[in-house]
N, CA, C and O atoms as a CHARMM CRD file, in Angstrom:
* protein
*
  204
    1    1 MET  N      0.81700  -1.19100   0.00000 PROA 1      0.00000
    2    1 MET  CA     0.00000   0.00000   0.00000 PROA 1      0.00000
    3    1 MET  C      0.86300   1.25800   0.00000 PROA 1      0.00000
    4    1 MET  O      0.54300   2.23800  -0.67300 PROA 1      0.00000
    5    2 ASP  N      1.95000   1.22700   0.75200 PROA 2      0.00000
    6    2 ASP  CA     2.81400   2.41000   0.78800 PROA 2      0.00000
    7    2 ASP  C      3.31600   2.77000  -0.60300 PROA 2      0.00000
    8    2 ASP  O      3.34900   3.94400  -0.97200 PROA 2      0.00000
    9    3 ASP  N      3.70700   1.76100  -1.37300 PROA 3      0.00000
   10    3 ASP  CA     4.19500   2.01900  -2.72900 PROA 3      0.00000
   11    3 ASP  C      3.10000   2.60200  -3.61400 PROA 3      0.00000
   12    3 ASP  O      3.35000   3.52700  -4.38700 PROA 3      0.00000
   13    4 MET  N      1.90200   2.07100  -3.50400 PROA 4      0.00000
   14    4 MET  CA     0.79900   2.58100  -4.32500 PROA 4      0.00000
   15    4 MET  C      0.46100   4.01900  -3.93800 PROA 4      0.00000
   16    4 MET  O      0.20300   4.85800  -4.80200 PROA 4      0.00000
   17    5 ILE  N      0.46400   4.29400  -2.64900 PROA 5      0.00000
   18    5 ILE  CA     0.18400   5.65900  -2.18200 PROA 5      0.00000
   19    5 ILE  C      1.25900   6.61400  -2.68700 PROA 5      0.00000
   20    5 ILE  O      0.94700   7.69800  -3.18000 PROA 5      0.00000
   21    6 SER  N      2.51100   6.21900  -2.56700 PROA 6      0.00000
   22    6 SER  CA     3.61800   7.05500  -3.04500 PROA 6      0.00000
   23    6 SER  C      3.52500   7.30100  -4.54100 PROA 6      0.00000
   24    6 SER  O      3.75100   8.41700  -5.01000 PROA 6      0.00000
   25    7 HSD  N      3.19600   6.26300  -5.28300 PROA 7      0.00000
   26    7 HSD  CA     3.08100   6.40800  -6.73400 PROA 7      0.00000
   27    7 HSD  C      1.96000   7.38000  -7.09100 PROA 7      0.00000
   28    7 HSD  O      2.13900   8.25300  -7.94000 PROA 7      0.00000
   29    8 ARG  N      0.82500   7.23200  -6.45700 PROA 8      0.00000
   30    8 ARG  CA    -0.29400   8.13700  -6.74600 PROA 8      0.00000
   31    8 ARG  C      0.11300   9.57500  -6.47400 PROA 8      0.00000
   32    8 ARG  O     -0.17300  10.46400  -7.27600 PROA 8      0.00000
   33    9 ARG  N      0.77800   9.81000  -5.35100 PROA 9      0.00000
   34    9 ARG  CA     1.23500  11.16700  -5.03300 PROA 9      0.00000
   35    9 ARG  C      2.20800  11.67900  -6.09100 PROA 9      0.00000
   36    9 ARG  O      2.14300  12.84000  -6.49500 PROA 9      0.00000
   37   10 SER  N      3.11300  10.80400  -6.53500 PROA 10     0.00000
   38   10 SER  CA     4.13700  11.23200  -7.48200 PROA 10     0.00000
   39   10 SER  C      3.55700  11.64600  -8.82900 PROA 10     0.00000
   40   10 SER  O      4.16300  12.44200  -9.54600 PROA 10     0.00000
   41   11 VAL  N      2.39400  11.11600  -9.17700 PROA 11     0.00000
   42   11 VAL  CA     1.77100  11.49600 -10.44800 PROA 11     0.00000
   43   11 VAL  C      0.64300  12.49600 -10.24500 PROA 11     0.00000
   44   11 VAL  O     -0.08800  12.82200 -11.18000 PROA 11     0.00000
   45   12 GLY  N      0.50800  12.98300  -9.00300 PROA 12     0.00000
   46   12 GLY  CA    -0.46700  14.04000  -8.73700 PROA 12     0.00000
   47   12 GLY  C     -1.89100  13.56700  -8.52200 PROA 12     0.00000
   48   12 GLY  O     -2.83300  14.34100  -8.69200 PROA 12     0.00000
   49   13 VAL  N     -2.06300  12.29600  -8.14800 PROA 13     0.00000
   50   13 VAL  CA    -3.40400  11.75600  -7.92400 PROA 13     0.00000
   51   13 VAL  C     -3.65600  11.68500  -6.41900 PROA 13     0.00000
   52   13 VAL  O     -2.79600  11.23700  -5.66000 PROA 13     0.00000
   53   14 GLU  N     -4.81800  12.12100  -6.00200 PROA 14     0.00000
   54   14 GLU  CA    -5.17800  12.10000  -4.58400 PROA 14     0.00000
   55   14 GLU  C     -5.12500  10.67700  -4.03200 PROA 14     0.00000
   56   14 GLU  O     -5.55200   9.73100  -4.69300 PROA 14     0.00000
   57   15 ALA  N     -4.60400  10.53600  -2.83000 PROA 15     0.00000
   58   15 ALA  CA    -4.44700   9.21000  -2.22800 PROA 15     0.00000
   59   15 ALA  C     -5.11900   9.11700  -0.85900 PROA 15     0.00000
   60   15 ALA  O     -4.83000   8.20300  -0.08700 PROA 15     0.00000
   61   16 MET  N     -6.01000  10.05400  -0.55800 PROA 16     0.00000
   62   16 MET  CA    -6.63300  10.08500   0.76100 PROA 16     0.00000
   63   16 MET  C     -7.35100   8.78300   1.09200 PROA 16     0.00000
   64   16 MET  O     -7.17100   8.24900   2.18600 PROA 16     0.00000
   65   17 ARG  N     -8.14500   8.27100   0.19200 PROA 17     0.00000
   66   17 ARG  CA    -8.89600   7.03500   0.45100 PROA 17     0.00000
   67   17 ARG  C     -7.95900   5.84800   0.62900 PROA 17     0.00000
   68   17 ARG  O     -8.20400   4.97400   1.46000 PROA 17     0.00000
   69   18 MET  N     -6.89300   5.82200  -0.14900 PROA 18     0.00000
   70   18 MET  CA    -5.92900   4.72700  -0.00500 PROA 18     0.00000
   71   18 MET  C     -5.23100   4.80000   1.34300 PROA 18     0.00000
   72   18 MET  O     -4.95500   3.76800   1.95500 PROA 18     0.00000
   73   19 ARG  N     -4.94400   6.00600   1.81100 PROA 19     0.00000
   74   19 ARG  CA    -4.33900   6.15900   3.13300 PROA 19     0.00000
   75   19 ARG  C     -5.30000   5.68800   4.21800 PROA 19     0.00000
   76   19 ARG  O     -4.88500   5.06500   5.19500 PROA 19     0.00000
   77   20 GLU  N     -6.57800   5.98600   4.04500 PROA 20     0.00000
   78   20 GLU  CA    -7.58400   5.53600   5.01900 PROA 20     0.00000
   79   20 GLU  C     -7.67000   4.01500   5.05300 PROA 20     0.00000
   80   20 GLU  O     -7.74400   3.42100   6.12800 PROA 20     0.00000
   81   21 VAL  N     -7.66000   3.38900   3.89600 PROA 21     0.00000
   82   21 VAL  CA    -7.69800   1.92500   3.83100 PROA 21     0.00000
   83   21 VAL  C     -6.44400   1.34300   4.47200 PROA 21     0.00000
   84   21 VAL  O     -6.51800   0.34600   5.19100 PROA 21     0.00000
   85   22 LYS  N     -5.29900   1.95900   4.21500 PROA 22     0.00000
   86   22 LYS  CA    -4.05500   1.48100   4.81800 PROA 22     0.00000
   87   22 LYS  C     -4.11900   1.58400   6.34200 PROA 22     0.00000
   88   22 LYS  O     -3.66300   0.67900   7.04100 PROA 22     0.00000
   89   23 GLU  N     -4.67300   2.66300   6.85500 PROA 23     0.00000
   90   23 GLU  CA    -4.81400   2.80400   8.30400 PROA 23     0.00000
   91   23 GLU  C     -5.68600   1.68400   8.87500 PROA 23     0.00000
   92   23 GLU  O     -5.38700   1.13700   9.93600 PROA 23     0.00000
   93   24 LEU  N     -6.75700   1.35000   8.16900 PROA 24     0.00000
   94   24 LEU  CA    -7.61600   0.25200   8.61400 PROA 24     0.00000
   95   24 LEU  C     -6.87300  -1.07900   8.57200 PROA 24     0.00000
   96   24 LEU  O     -6.99300  -1.89800   9.48300 PROA 24     0.00000
   97   25 MET  N     -6.10500  -1.28600   7.50500 PROA 25     0.00000
   98   25 MET  CA    -5.33700  -2.51900   7.39200 PROA 25     0.00000
   99   25 MET  C     -4.29900  -2.61700   8.50700 PROA 25     0.00000
  100   25 MET  O     -4.12000  -3.67900   9.10400 PROA 25     0.00000
  101   26 ASP  N     -3.61900  -1.51100   8.78500 PROA 26     0.00000
  102   26 ASP  CA    -2.63200  -1.49200   9.86400 PROA 26     0.00000
  103   26 ASP  C     -3.29600  -1.81800  11.20200 PROA 26     0.00000
  104   26 ASP  O     -2.72000  -2.51300  12.03900 PROA 26     0.00000
  105   27 ARG  N     -4.48300  -1.32200  11.38500 PROA 27     0.00000
  106   27 ARG  CA    -5.21900  -1.59600  12.62700 PROA 27     0.00000
  107   27 ARG  C     -5.57700  -3.06700  12.75500 PROA 27     0.00000
  108   27 ARG  O     -5.45900  -3.64500  13.83600 PROA 27     0.00000
  109   28 ARG  N     -6.01000  -3.67200  11.66400 PROA 28     0.00000
  110   28 ARG  CA    -6.33800  -5.10300  11.68400 PROA 28     0.00000
  111   28 ARG  C     -5.09500  -5.92700  12.00300 PROA 28     0.00000
  112   28 ARG  O     -5.16600  -6.89200  12.76300 PROA 28     0.00000
  113   29 ILE  N     -3.97100  -5.55300  11.43000 PROA 29     0.00000
  114   29 ILE  CA    -2.71900  -6.26500  11.70400 PROA 29     0.00000
  115   29 ILE  C     -2.35300  -6.11700  13.17200 PROA 29     0.00000
  116   29 ILE  O     -1.97500  -7.09300  13.82000 PROA 29     0.00000
  117   30 ALA  N     -2.46300  -4.90200  13.70200 PROA 30     0.00000
  118   30 ALA  CA    -2.12900  -4.65600  15.10500 PROA 30     0.00000
  119   30 ALA  C     -3.04900  -5.43700  16.04600 PROA 30     0.00000
  120   30 ALA  O     -2.64400  -5.82100  17.14300 PROA 30     0.00000
  121   31 ASP  N     -4.28100  -5.66700  15.61200 PROA 31     0.00000
  122   31 ASP  CA    -5.24500  -6.42000  16.42100 PROA 31     0.00000
  123   31 ASP  C     -5.08000  -7.92600  16.27400 PROA 31     0.00000
  124   31 ASP  O     -5.85500  -8.69600  16.84300 PROA 31     0.00000
  125   32 GLY  N     -4.06300  -8.35400  15.50500 PROA 32     0.00000
  126   32 GLY  CA    -3.78400  -9.77700  15.36100 PROA 32     0.00000
  127   32 GLY  C     -4.51100 -10.47600  14.22900 PROA 32     0.00000
  128   32 GLY  O     -4.60200 -11.70300  14.21800 PROA 32     0.00000
  129   33 HSD  N     -5.03300  -9.71000  13.26800 PROA 33     0.00000
  130   33 HSD  CA    -5.79100 -10.29200  12.16700 PROA 33     0.00000
  131   33 HSD  C     -5.07700 -10.16700  10.82000 PROA 33     0.00000
  132   33 HSD  O     -5.70900 -10.24300   9.76600 PROA 33     0.00000
  133   34 GLY  N     -3.76500  -9.97500  10.86100 PROA 34     0.00000
  134   34 GLY  CA    -3.00300  -9.79000   9.63000 PROA 34     0.00000
  135   34 GLY  C     -3.02800 -10.97400   8.69000 PROA 34     0.00000
  136   34 GLY  O     -2.86400 -10.81400   7.48000 PROA 34     0.00000
  137   35 ASP  N     -3.23100 -12.16200   9.23700 PROA 35     0.00000
  138   35 ASP  CA    -3.25100 -13.36000   8.39700 PROA 35     0.00000
  139   35 ASP  C     -4.57400 -13.55100   7.66400 PROA 35     0.00000
  140   35 ASP  O     -4.69600 -14.45300   6.83600 PROA 35     0.00000
  141   36 GLN  N     -5.55500 -12.72100   7.95600 PROA 36     0.00000
  142   36 GLN  CA    -6.87700 -12.86800   7.34400 PROA 36     0.00000
  143   36 GLN  C     -7.00900 -12.14400   6.01200 PROA 36     0.00000
  144   36 GLN  O     -7.99000 -12.34300   5.29500 PROA 36     0.00000
  145   37 GLY  N     -6.05400 -11.32500   5.67900 PROA 37     0.00000
  146   37 GLY  CA    -6.06600 -10.66300   4.39200 PROA 37     0.00000
  147   37 GLY  C     -6.98400  -9.45500   4.31900 PROA 37     0.00000
  148   37 GLY  O     -7.57000  -9.02200   5.31200 PROA 37     0.00000
  149   38 PHE  N     -7.08600  -8.93200   3.11300 PROA 38     0.00000
  150   38 PHE  CA    -7.82400  -7.69900   2.85100 PROA 38     0.00000
  151   38 PHE  C     -9.29700  -7.80600   3.21300 PROA 38     0.00000
  152   38 PHE  O     -9.89900  -6.82800   3.65600 PROA 38     0.00000
  153   39 SER  N     -9.88200  -8.98200   3.02700 PROA 39     0.00000
  154   39 SER  CA   -11.31600  -9.13300   3.28500 PROA 39     0.00000
  155   39 SER  C    -11.66600  -8.95800   4.75700 PROA 39     0.00000
  156   39 SER  O    -12.83100  -8.74200   5.09000 PROA 39     0.00000
  157   40 SER  N    -10.67000  -9.04700   5.64900 PROA 40     0.00000
  158   40 SER  CA   -10.95600  -8.85200   7.06800 PROA 40     0.00000
  159   40 SER  C    -11.35700  -7.41000   7.36500 PROA 40     0.00000
  160   40 SER  O    -11.88700  -7.12300   8.43800 PROA 40     0.00000
  161   41 LEU  N    -11.10900  -6.50300   6.42400 PROA 41     0.00000
  162   41 LEU  CA   -11.53300  -5.12000   6.62600 PROA 41     0.00000
  163   41 LEU  C    -13.04600  -5.01800   6.74000 PROA 41     0.00000
  164   41 LEU  O    -13.55600  -4.13500   7.42900 PROA 41     0.00000
  165   42 PHE  N    -13.75900  -5.89700   6.08200 PROA 42     0.00000
  166   42 PHE  CA   -15.22100  -5.85800   6.15100 PROA 42     0.00000
  167   42 PHE  C    -15.71200  -6.08900   7.57800 PROA 42     0.00000
  168   42 PHE  O    -16.70900  -5.50500   8.00300 PROA 42     0.00000
  169   43 GLU  N    -15.01400  -6.93300   8.30100 PROA 43     0.00000
  170   43 GLU  CA   -15.36600  -7.18500   9.69500 PROA 43     0.00000
  171   43 GLU  C    -15.19000  -5.90800  10.52700 PROA 43     0.00000
  172   43 GLU  O    -16.04300  -5.56700  11.34600 PROA 43     0.00000
  173   44 LEU  N    -14.08900  -5.22000  10.30700 PROA 44     0.00000
  174   44 LEU  CA   -13.83400  -3.97900  11.02000 PROA 44     0.00000
  175   44 LEU  C    -14.88000  -2.93100  10.66900 PROA 44     0.00000
  176   44 LEU  O    -15.37200  -2.22500  11.54900 PROA 44     0.00000
  177   45 LEU  N    -15.21600  -2.82600   9.40500 PROA 45     0.00000
  178   45 LEU  CA   -16.23200  -1.86300   8.98100 PROA 45     0.00000
  179   45 LEU  C    -17.59800  -2.20300   9.55300 PROA 45     0.00000
  180   45 LEU  O    -18.36400  -1.30800   9.90900 PROA 45     0.00000
  181   46 ALA  N    -17.90500  -3.48000   9.64100 PROA 46     0.00000
  182   46 ALA  CA   -19.17900  -3.90100  10.22200 PROA 46     0.00000
  183   46 ALA  C    -19.25300  -3.51600  11.70400 PROA 46     0.00000
  184   46 ALA  O    -20.31200  -3.12200  12.19200 PROA 46     0.00000
  185   47 GLU  N    -18.12800  -3.63100  12.41700 PROA 47     0.00000
  186   47 GLU  CA   -18.08200  -3.23100  13.82300 PROA 47     0.00000
  187   47 GLU  C    -18.42400  -1.73900  13.95400 PROA 47     0.00000
  188   47 GLU  O    -19.17600  -1.34300  14.84400 PROA 47     0.00000
  189   48 HSD  N    -17.86600  -0.92800  13.06400 PROA 48     0.00000
  190   48 HSD  CA   -18.10900   0.50300  13.11900 PROA 48     0.00000
  191   48 HSD  C    -19.54400   0.85300  12.78400 PROA 48     0.00000
  192   48 HSD  O    -20.09200   1.80600  13.33900 PROA 48     0.00000
  193   49 SER  N    -20.15300   0.11400  11.90000 PROA 49     0.00000
  194   49 SER  CA   -21.53200   0.43300  11.51000 PROA 49     0.00000
  195   49 SER  C    -22.53100   0.07700  12.60900 PROA 49     0.00000
  196   49 SER  O    -23.64100   0.60800  12.62400 PROA 49     0.00000
  197   50 ARG  N    -22.15700  -0.80900  13.52400 PROA 50     0.00000
  198   50 ARG  CA   -23.05000  -1.18200  14.62300 PROA 50     0.00000
  199   50 ARG  C    -23.00100  -0.18800  15.77300 PROA 50     0.00000
  200   50 ARG  O    -23.85400  -0.23100  16.65800 PROA 50     0.00000
  201   51 ARG  N    -22.03200   0.69400  15.77600 PROA 51     0.00000
  202   51 ARG  CA   -21.88600   1.66600  16.87200 PROA 51     0.00000
  203   51 ARG  C    -22.79900   2.82700  16.72100 PROA 51     0.00000
  204   51 ARG  O    -22.79600   3.72800  17.56000 PROA 51     0.00000
């Protein structure tokens, strides 16, 4: 993700949403769910929607 974000910035394309997704991914990894892959983000998003 860092490389994709850097590339987008280097060509002048906004990367705000990608940074937000990366923050969510980093959070999932920190919570011990790094082995679940990208689809584990849906679980995190579902938690937020129930609040």
